[in-house]
Structure formats: C-alpha cells, structure tokens
C-alpha positions as CSV (number, residue, x, y, z in Angstrom):
1,M,76.8,164.5,-34.2
2,A,75.5,165.7,-30.9
3,Y,72.3,164.5,-29.5
4,R,69.7,166.9,-28.5
5,P,68.8,166.7,-24.8
6,S,65.5,165.2,-24.2
7,K,62.6,167.2,-22.8
8,K,62.0,164.6,-20.1
9,R,65.4,165.0,-18.7
10,R,65.7,168.1,-16.6
11,H,68.9,169.7,-15.6
12,H,68.8,171.3,-12.2
13,V,71.6,173.7,-11.7
14,E,71.9,174.2,-8.0
15,G,72.7,177.9,-7.1
16,M,75.9,178.5,-5.5
17,D,75.8,180.3,-2.1
18,L,77.7,183.5,-2.1
19,N,80.5,183.4,0.5
20,I,80.5,186.7,2.3
21,I,82.7,185.7,5.2
22,P,85.8,187.3,3.7
23,L,83.9,190.5,3.2
24,L,82.8,190.5,6.8
25,N,86.3,189.8,7.9
26,V,87.5,192.9,6.0
27,F,84.8,195.0,7.7
28,V,85.7,193.6,11.2
29,I,89.3,194.7,10.6
30,I,88.6,198.1,8.9
31,I,86.1,199.6,11.3
32,P,88.3,199.4,14.5
33,F,91.3,200.5,12.4
34,L,89.4,203.6,11.2
35,L,88.1,204.3,14.7
36,L,91.6,204.1,16.2
37,T,93.2,206.3,13.5
38,A,90.5,208.9,13.4
39,V,91.5,212.4,14.6
40,F,88.9,213.8,17.0
41,A,89.3,217.6,16.8
42,R,89.2,219.5,20.1
43,T,87.3,222.7,19.4
44,A,87.2,225.7,21.7
45,I,84.2,227.9,21.7
46,I,84.4,231.6,22.7
47,D,81.1,233.1,23.7
48,I,80.6,236.5,22.3
49,L,77.7,238.9,21.9
50,L,77.3,240.4,18.5
51,P,75.5,243.7,18.1
52,G,72.1,243.8,16.5
53,E,71.2,245.8,13.4
54,S,70.7,248.9,15.5
55,G,74.4,248.7,16.6
56,A,73.5,248.6,20.3
57,A,77.1,247.7,21.4
58,A,78.7,250.4,19.4
59,S,76.5,253.3,20.6
60,T,75.8,253.3,24.3
61,S,73.9,255.9,26.3
62,P,75.8,257.7,29.1
63,A,73.7,255.8,31.7
64,E,74.7,252.4,30.2
65,E,78.3,253.4,29.7
66,G,79.2,253.0,33.3
67,R,78.1,249.4,33.4
68,F,80.8,247.9,31.2
69,L,84.1,248.6,29.5
70,T,84.6,249.6,25.8
71,V,87.9,249.1,24.0
72,K,88.3,250.9,20.7
73,V,91.1,249.7,18.5
74,T,92.4,252.6,16.4
75,G,95.4,253.2,14.1
76,K,97.1,255.0,17.0
77,G,96.5,252.6,19.8
78,F,93.7,251.5,22.2
79,R,91.1,253.9,23.6
80,L,89.2,252.7,26.7
81,G,85.7,253.9,27.4
82,G,82.9,253.2,29.9
83,I,84.6,252.3,33.2
84,G,87.9,253.0,31.5
85,R,87.0,256.7,31.3
86,G,88.8,257.7,28.1
87,R,92.2,256.2,28.8
88,F,94.5,255.9,25.8
89,I,97.2,253.3,25.3
90,P,99.4,254.5,22.4
91,K,101.4,252.2,20.1
92,K,104.8,251.2,21.2
93,N,107.6,250.9,18.5
94,G,104.9,251.0,15.8
95,R,103.0,248.1,17.3
96,L,99.9,247.9,19.5
97,D,100.9,247.5,23.2
98,F,99.0,244.5,24.4
99,E,101.0,244.3,27.6
100,A,100.0,247.8,28.6
101,L,96.4,247.0,27.6
102,T,96.4,243.9,29.8
103,D,97.9,245.8,32.7
104,R,95.2,248.5,32.5
105,L,92.5,245.9,32.2
106,V,93.8,244.1,35.4
107,K,93.7,247.4,37.2
108,L,90.1,248.1,36.0
109,K,89.1,244.6,37.1
110,D,90.6,245.2,40.6
111,R,88.6,248.5,40.8
112,Y,85.3,247.1,39.4
113,P,85.2,243.3,40.2
114,Q,81.5,243.0,39.5
115,V,81.8,244.2,35.8
116,E,82.1,241.3,33.3
117,E,81.1,242.9,30.0
118,V,83.5,244.4,27.5
119,A,82.6,245.8,24.1
120,I,85.5,245.7,21.6
121,L,85.2,248.1,18.6
122,F,87.2,247.6,15.5
123,D,87.6,249.2,12.1
124,P,85.9,247.1,9.3
125,D,89.2,246.2,7.6
126,V,91.0,244.8,10.7
127,S,92.6,241.4,10.5
128,Y,91.2,238.3,12.3
129,D,94.4,237.8,14.3
130,L,94.1,241.3,15.8
131,V,90.5,240.6,16.8
132,I,91.5,237.4,18.6
133,K,94.5,239.0,20.4
134,V,92.4,241.9,21.7
135,M,89.7,239.4,22.8
136,D,92.3,237.3,24.6
137,S,93.7,240.3,26.3
138,A,90.3,241.4,27.5
139,R,89.1,238.0,28.6
140,E,92.0,236.8,30.8
141,A,95.5,237.6,32.1
142,Y,98.3,235.5,33.3
143,T,100.5,236.4,36.3
144,V,103.5,234.6,37.8
145,K,103.3,234.1,41.6
146,D,105.8,232.0,43.5
147,G,107.1,230.5,40.2
148,K,103.6,229.4,39.2
149,R,101.6,230.8,36.2
150,I,98.2,231.8,37.4
151,R,95.3,232.5,35.1
152,R,92.9,235.4,36.0
153,I,89.5,235.9,34.3
154,L,89.0,239.6,33.5
155,F,86.0,240.4,31.3
156,P,84.6,237.1,30.0
157,V,81.4,238.5,28.3
158,V,82.7,240.0,25.0
159,S,80.7,242.0,22.5
160,L,82.1,242.9,19.1
161,G,81.2,246.1,17.2
162,E,82.4,248.4,14.5
163,N,84.4,251.4,15.4
164,R,82.8,254.6,14.2
C-alpha cells in the first residue's frame, strides 16, 4: 500500500528553461539564405499623359495642333497629324509598317527639335502589344553609325487617347 505524501513535505518542481538556441540558429541561417535567393525585379516606368474626361488629347484645337504630333492608328495604317500634317503610312504586306513610322518620326524630329509631345490615338479594341510598339516607335529610334548602335530620343512625352 502506498503512503500518502505528507502535507509538511513540499515538492518543488523546478521549471525547465526553454532552450531557444537551436531556433535562433535556424533564423540566423534562413534569413541570409532568403535574402541571397530573393529575386529583386527591375521595373521600368514609362511616363505617359492620359487624357481627362473631356478627352483633351483626342480633340485639339487648330492653334494647339501645331505644338505637338498626333499618331492615329487605324485599320489601314498610321495617320500623322499636328506637325505631321496629315501624312499617311499605309500597311505593308498586311502589317503595320513600324520602320516607315520610325523613319517619318525621325524626319519630323529633325525638322522640329523643340517638340517633345506626341498624342497616340487608338481604337478601343486594340491589343496591348500594339500600344507598346507604337509608343516605343514614337519615343526613341536606333541608328547604326560606324558599327555602333546609337539611341536617339524622339518624342518622350506620350499621351494616349481614343481614336474617334
């Protein structure tokens, strides 16, 4: 038969300390590993001016039309307005002719070096890739001179609008 413990005798159970050193070691190893393996994305930002509710970029007055260039993307090709004065660049082999557009924009930049604005007008159902290609053609051009590829800034201030 077991004896009942007496009330005078007290059992003190000492608390065990929690050993967190292995946990700290894991954190010391994981944090540098995560920092070294993290992919830091390089993002590029393209500054554009979007028209307000009144559609200011799409409808310009004749006085303002001489200050900047407009490029309308249609089903038949590109139509230049403003300083482009109604030039039309038709499709070539059923595709939009970006080389001819870039050549025309380079000539316009040579003629009007102070102009930096371009308003690009699209149909509402145009693809995103086409918008980017036209913006790239309007913003910069590359030429080869003495075997080196040279980047030339054309019209860096881009406004987008709806073709009406």
